[in-house]
C-alpha positions, 0 to 999 in steps of 0.5 A: 577512488570510490566505487561507482555506487558511492559516487552516485550516492554522493551525487544524489546527496549533493543534488538533494542538498541543492534542492533544500531537502534532507530526504528524497521523498516528495509530497503529493496532495491526498496521498500517503507515500510508501517510504521506509518509515511507512514500511516500518509502520505497516510491517505487522499489517503487511505481514498479516496480509502476505499470510493470506497467500495460504487458504488456511490463513484466509479461513483462520482470519475469517473465523476470528478476525480479532484473534488473527490481527492480535496474532500479527500484532496489529495496532489499534489504527490497523485493526480499525482499518481492517474492520472498516475495510477502508483502503485509504485507512489501511494505506495510512496505517502503513499498508502496501497496496500489493499486500492489501490486494491479498486482504481484498481477495478474501472478499472477492475484490481485486486491485481495481476495486481498491483503486475505485474505493481510493478515488471514490468511483464505482469500479466501472467508472474507475476502469473507464478512467483507466481506459481513457489513459490508454493510447487510442489503439489499446482502448 
């Protein structure tokens, strides 16, 4: 008899097979799903963004962005997205929003600024949209 984990995995594979899929991912129009493939694609980019936890690294990046990107081995797509400061391009290049927030922080931006850029709204419009989802007593 196998372990409960093995049994659960078999059950998930069987359910996935019944649904006709070879993978466990779903597509959502207009989104880039951050799965294992995207994690590998964005590994260099996310490592670089993680490095921004240290002030010295943020200063080094600002002093010579191109050299800093080369140091981490970013590809052309990633460098172009960094240069453009474009969140959607960064995500499409394998960026994880939690690491991208560290990059945005260099420029005084937060996750709400990233969300606003992703949706084409101003930050105030984005915040109002978020508040509209909150239960009445929490607005």
